[in-house]
C-alpha positions, 0 to 999 in steps of 0.5 A: 765593639764600637761605642754608641754615639751617646757613650762617646759624647758622655766620655768626652764631657769634662769631669767635675770635682764632684765626679772625681770625688764620687769615683774616689769614694767608689775606689775606696769602697772597692779597696775596703771590699778587697778588690783593690790593693792599697797600691792600686787604690793609690795609683787610681786615686791619683789618676782620678784627681787628674782626670779631665773627662768622664771617659778618663774616670770611667777607664779607672773602674772598667774592671770593677763591678758596680757597687750596690747601694747600702742597705737602708738607703733611699735608692735601695728602699722600695717605693711606698704603695 
C-alpha cells in the first residue's frame, strides 16, 4: 500500500517541540489506559524527543488507537443550535 502524496509531504515536515509534547502526552495517556508498559512508554518518549519529522512521530503511535477527547471538552461538545 502506497502513501498518498499529501501523507508523504506531511511525513517529511519537521516536527516542532509542541508536536513532540503532544505525542508524549498521548503516549502517557495510552500508558495510563494500560496499552503501553512503563518500558514501552520510556522508550517511545525518548524517541519522540529526538524525532525530527512528523513521520518519525507518527511511527511511534501506529499500533495505538486514536484517543477520544475527554468528556466535557470543547471538541466533544455539540455545537449550539
